[in-house]
C-alpha positions as CSV (number, residue, x, y, z in Angstrom):
1,M,104.6,-3.9,211.1
2,S,104.5,-5.0,207.5
3,R,103.5,-8.6,206.7
4,K,105.9,-10.9,205.0
5,K,105.4,-11.9,201.4
6,G,103.3,-15.1,201.1
7,Y,101.6,-14.6,204.5
8,K,98.3,-16.5,204.9
9,H,95.5,-16.4,207.5
10,T,95.0,-19.4,209.7
11,A,91.8,-21.4,209.5
12,E,90.5,-20.0,212.8
13,T,91.0,-16.4,211.6
14,K,89.3,-17.1,208.3
15,L,86.3,-18.4,210.2
16,K,86.1,-15.3,212.3
17,I,86.3,-13.1,209.2
18,S,83.6,-15.0,207.4
19,L,81.2,-14.8,210.4
20,T,81.7,-11.0,210.8
21,Q,81.7,-10.0,207.1
22,S,79.1,-12.4,205.7
23,K,75.7,-11.0,204.7
24,K,73.9,-13.9,206.3
25,I,74.2,-15.4,209.8
26,K,72.8,-18.4,211.5
27,R,69.7,-18.1,213.6
28,I,67.5,-20.7,215.5
29,C,63.8,-20.7,214.7
30,L,61.6,-20.0,217.7
31,I,59.0,-22.6,216.7
32,C,60.8,-25.6,215.2
33,E,64.2,-24.8,216.7
34,R,65.9,-25.4,213.4
35,E,68.9,-23.5,212.3
36,F,68.6,-21.3,209.2
37,M,70.5,-18.4,207.6
38,V,69.0,-14.9,207.6
39,K,70.2,-11.6,206.3
40,R,71.6,-9.1,208.8
41,S,69.3,-6.4,207.5
42,R,66.3,-8.4,208.5
43,I,67.6,-8.8,212.0
44,K,68.1,-5.1,212.3
45,K,64.5,-4.5,211.3
46,G,63.2,-6.9,213.9
47,G,62.7,-9.9,211.6
48,G,64.5,-13.2,211.2
49,K,62.7,-15.0,214.0
50,Y,61.1,-17.9,212.0
51,C,62.6,-20.1,209.3
52,S,59.5,-20.3,207.1
53,R,56.0,-18.9,206.5
54,E,54.5,-22.0,208.1
55,C,56.3,-21.3,211.4
56,H,55.3,-17.7,211.2
57,N,51.6,-18.7,210.8
58,R,51.9,-21.2,213.6
59,S,53.1,-18.4,215.8
60,M,50.0,-16.3,214.9
61,D,47.5,-19.0,216.0
62,G,44.9,-17.5,218.3
63,Q,46.2,-14.0,217.7
64,I,44.3,-11.1,215.9
65,P,46.4,-9.3,213.2
66,W,47.0,-5.7,214.2
67,N,45.3,-4.2,211.1
68,K,42.2,-6.4,211.0
69,G,39.0,-4.4,211.2
70,K,40.8,-1.1,211.4
71,K,40.3,1.9,209.1
72,F,42.8,4.5,208.1
73,V,42.2,7.7,210.2
74,H,44.2,10.8,210.3
75,S,46.0,11.5,213.5
76,G,45.0,14.3,215.7
77,S,48.2,16.2,215.0
78,F,47.5,16.0,211.3
79,K,44.0,17.3,211.7
80,K,45.1,20.2,213.8
81,G,48.0,21.1,211.6
82,Y,47.3,20.5,207.9
83,I,43.5,20.3,207.7
84,S,42.9,23.4,209.9
85,K,45.0,25.5,207.4
86,L,42.4,24.8,204.7
87,K,39.5,26.3,206.6
88,G,38.1,29.8,206.4
89,K,40.5,32.6,205.3
90,N,43.4,30.1,204.9
91,H,41.7,28.3,202.0
92,H,42.9,29.2,198.5
93,N,39.4,29.8,197.3
94,W,38.4,32.2,200.1
95,Q,36.3,35.1,198.7
96,G,36.2,37.3,201.7
97,G,33.3,35.6,203.3
98,K,31.0,36.1,200.2
99,S,29.1,33.3,198.6
100,F,28.5,32.9,194.9
101,E,24.8,32.3,195.7
102,K,22.7,35.3,196.4
103,Y,21.2,34.0,199.6
104,G,20.2,36.0,202.6
105,I,22.0,36.1,206.0
106,D,19.4,33.9,207.6
107,W,20.0,31.1,205.1
108,T,21.8,28.6,207.5
109,K,21.9,24.9,208.1
110,T,19.8,25.3,211.2
111,L,17.0,27.0,209.2
112,K,17.0,24.3,206.5
113,Q,16.9,21.6,209.2
114,S,14.0,23.2,210.9
115,I,12.0,23.4,207.6
116,R,12.6,19.7,207.0
117,E,11.5,18.8,210.5
118,R,8.4,21.0,210.2
119,D,7.4,19.2,207.0
120,K,8.2,15.9,208.7
121,Y,10.7,14.9,205.9
122,V,7.9,14.6,203.3
123,C,8.1,16.2,199.8
124,Q,5.4,18.8,199.6
125,E,5.1,18.2,195.8
126,C,4.8,14.5,195.4
127,H,4.0,13.8,199.1
128,K,6.2,10.7,199.1
129,L,8.4,9.7,202.1
130,Q,11.4,7.7,200.9
131,S,14.2,6.2,202.9
132,N,17.7,7.7,202.3
133,Q,16.1,10.5,200.2
134,V,17.9,13.8,199.9
135,F,15.5,16.7,200.6
136,C,16.0,20.2,199.4
137,V,14.6,23.4,200.8
138,H,12.9,25.4,198.1
139,H,12.1,29.1,197.8
140,I,8.4,29.4,196.7
141,D,8.9,32.9,195.1
142,Y,12.4,32.0,193.7
143,N,13.8,34.9,195.7
144,K,16.9,33.5,197.5
145,K,17.1,36.5,199.9
146,N,13.6,35.8,201.2
147,C,14.3,33.2,203.9
148,N,11.0,33.6,205.7
149,P,9.8,30.1,206.9
150,D,6.4,30.7,205.1
151,N,8.4,31.0,201.8
152,L,10.2,27.7,202.3
153,I,9.1,24.2,201.6
154,T,10.7,20.8,201.6
155,L,11.1,19.0,198.2
156,C,12.8,15.9,197.0
157,R,15.6,16.4,194.6
158,S,13.6,15.3,191.5
159,C,10.7,17.6,192.2
160,H,13.1,20.5,193.0
161,I,14.7,20.2,189.6
162,K,11.3,19.9,187.8
163,L,10.1,23.1,189.5
164,H,13.2,25.0,188.4
165,N,13.0,23.6,184.9
166,A,9.3,24.6,184.6
167,K,10.3,28.3,185.3
168,R,12.9,28.4,182.5
169,Q,12.6,27.6,178.8
170,D,15.0,25.1,177.2
171,L,15.9,26.9,173.9
172,R,18.4,24.4,172.5
173,K,16.0,22.6,170.2
174,E,14.6,25.9,169.0
175,F,18.1,27.3,168.4
176,F,19.1,24.4,166.1
177,R,15.8,24.6,164.2
178,I,16.2,28.3,163.5
179,L,19.9,28.0,162.6
180,L,19.2,25.1,160.2
181,K,16.6,27.3,158.5
182,L,19.1,30.1,158.1
183,A,22.0,27.9,157.1
184,R,20.0,26.4,154.2
185,K,19.9,29.8,152.6
186,D,23.4,31.0,153.6
187,K,26.3,28.6,152.9
188,H,28.7,30.8,154.9
189,I,27.1,29.7,158.2
190,I,29.3,27.2,159.9
191,L,28.2,25.3,163.1
192,M,31.0,24.2,165.4
193,V,30.3,22.0,168.4
194,C,32.7,20.9,171.2
195,D,31.5,17.3,171.4
196,L,28.1,18.5,172.8
197,G,24.6,18.9,171.6
198,Y,23.7,15.3,170.8
199,S,20.0,14.6,170.2
200,F,19.8,18.2,168.8
201,V,22.5,18.5,166.3
202,E,22.0,15.3,164.3
203,R,19.5,16.7,161.8
204,Y,21.8,19.7,161.1
205,Q,24.7,17.4,160.6
206,K,22.9,15.1,158.1
207,E,21.4,17.9,156.0
208,L,24.5,20.2,155.9
209,P,27.6,18.1,156.6
210,N,29.8,20.7,154.8
211,Q,28.7,23.4,157.2
212,F,29.3,21.4,160.4
213,I,32.5,20.8,162.4
214,N,32.9,18.8,165.6
215,M,36.0,20.1,167.3
216,G,35.9,17.6,170.1
217,I,36.6,18.6,173.7
218,S,38.9,21.5,172.8
219,E,37.1,24.9,173.2
220,Q,40.4,26.8,172.8
221,N,41.0,25.3,169.4
222,A,37.3,25.9,168.4
223,I,37.6,29.6,169.1
224,G,40.9,29.8,167.2
225,V,39.5,28.0,164.2
226,A,36.3,30.2,164.3
227,A,38.5,33.3,164.3
228,G,40.2,32.0,161.1
229,L,36.9,31.2,159.5
230,A,35.6,34.7,160.3
231,L,38.7,36.2,158.6
232,G,37.9,34.2,155.6
233,G,34.4,35.6,155.3
234,Y,32.4,32.8,157.0
235,K,29.9,33.1,159.9
236,P,31.0,30.6,162.6
237,F,28.7,29.6,165.5
238,V,30.6,27.9,168.4
239,Y,28.2,25.8,170.5
240,S,29.2,24.5,173.9
241,G,28.2,24.6,177.6
242,A,28.4,28.1,179.0
243,V,31.0,27.1,181.6
244,F,33.2,25.6,178.9
245,A,32.6,28.2,176.2
246,T,33.5,31.1,178.4
247,M,36.1,30.1,181.0
248,R,38.4,27.6,179.2
249,P,38.9,29.7,176.0
250,Y,38.7,33.1,177.7
251,E,42.1,34.3,176.5
252,F,41.4,33.1,173.0
253,I,38.1,35.1,173.0
254,R,39.8,38.2,174.2
255,D,42.9,38.2,172.0
256,E,41.8,36.6,168.8
257,V,38.1,37.5,168.6
258,C,37.4,40.7,170.6
259,Y,40.6,42.6,169.9
260,N,40.3,41.9,166.2
261,N,36.5,42.5,166.2
262,L,35.7,39.3,164.3
263,G,32.2,38.1,163.7
264,V,32.4,34.9,165.8
265,K,29.1,33.9,167.5
266,I,29.5,32.0,170.8
267,I,26.5,30.0,172.0
268,G,26.6,29.0,175.7
269,T,24.0,26.7,177.3
270,G,23.2,25.5,180.8
271,A,24.3,28.5,182.9
272,A,20.7,29.2,183.9
273,D,20.3,25.8,185.8
274,F,17.7,24.3,183.5
275,L,20.0,21.4,182.7
276,G,20.0,20.4,186.4
277,F,23.3,19.0,187.7
278,S,24.8,18.1,184.3
279,H,26.1,21.6,183.5
280,N,25.6,23.4,186.8
281,L,29.3,23.9,187.3
282,S,29.3,27.7,187.7
283,P,27.2,30.2,189.6
284,E,24.3,31.8,187.8
285,N,25.2,34.8,185.5
286,E,28.9,34.2,186.0
287,D,29.4,34.0,182.2
288,E,28.0,37.6,182.0
289,L,30.3,38.8,184.7
290,I,33.5,37.6,183.1
291,L,32.6,38.6,179.5
292,K,31.0,42.1,179.9
293,H,34.5,43.7,180.2
294,L,35.7,42.5,176.8
295,P,35.8,45.1,174.0
296,N,33.5,44.8,171.0
297,L,31.7,41.7,172.4
298,K,27.9,42.0,172.6
299,L,26.0,39.9,175.1
300,Y,22.5,38.6,174.6
301,F,20.2,36.6,177.0
302,P,17.0,35.6,175.2
303,K,14.2,34.4,177.5
304,S,11.7,33.0,174.9
305,K,11.6,31.4,171.5
306,E,10.3,34.5,169.9
307,E,13.2,36.6,171.3
308,L,15.7,33.9,170.1
309,E,14.4,33.9,166.6
310,K,14.6,37.7,166.3
311,L,18.0,37.7,167.8
312,L,19.5,35.1,165.4
313,L,18.1,37.0,162.4
314,K,19.8,40.1,163.8
315,V,23.3,38.7,164.7
316,I,23.6,36.8,161.4
317,K,23.9,40.2,159.6
318,I,26.4,41.9,161.9
319,K,30.2,41.3,161.7
320,T,31.0,41.8,165.4
321,P,31.5,39.1,168.1
322,C,28.5,38.0,170.0
323,Y,27.7,35.8,173.0
324,I,24.3,34.3,173.3
325,N,23.2,32.5,176.4
326,I,20.4,30.0,175.9
């Protein structure tokens, strides 16, 4: 039935429509019993019981909030589902059960704990017992496969680093001394650093500012610029940490330097652990493993100052790419 033209709702019908279609409705506060307007969406979510924050706080007197003193903990289903998928063979870094470190099969947590208990948690080097001290288990003969208890002792972290540093020579200072001596005679030698080498490179930078470039934290750009300098007849030396000088610009080393057989000299430091935890980001000799397959690239690993000096005098004359680990 069609409505007549000019038809109007009665006052009672208008009131019913306003009550059903309005976004807010009237409620009575449970504390002060005062009427207040509240949105329908709040009522659907379980709210709209109190007219103000004061009434809500009064309702909480004597009660402990549900989240007080609680910590976020993953549920059991989450641990069983997601976290269990990251263990063992399901982990994306799974290497077939092989460890980067060349330890023996007997090298376990139980063995290390037994050595610490045998030495009564006392460093066998400095003989100090400190609270909350991290103790390392050290191989006396530096052979990681020899896990005989007679070959293992307990050391604090500082003594452990000192022992390993004493075995290896830090050739960085000697490298800059020899290179500065050569660069004074040959203006074609260019030293390029990747925001590293401070406390060693300052003297070179002051004496030969025109033969020094700081490329910043951009090893890929450093290799690319060095390739261009080599094409122009210069002798660039790119100096950076071994993990940064080999892995990050690997494609640049292969395509721009090795394939074109350019005389770029890459100097990598810190792969032999003598820098402690500052550069120990990759396993020992990993730089050798990833670079030995590249064509025309010669690898050198000097062990003493005498070897390093003879090596630099040699590589400065050749026009092939070289990698020197110091």
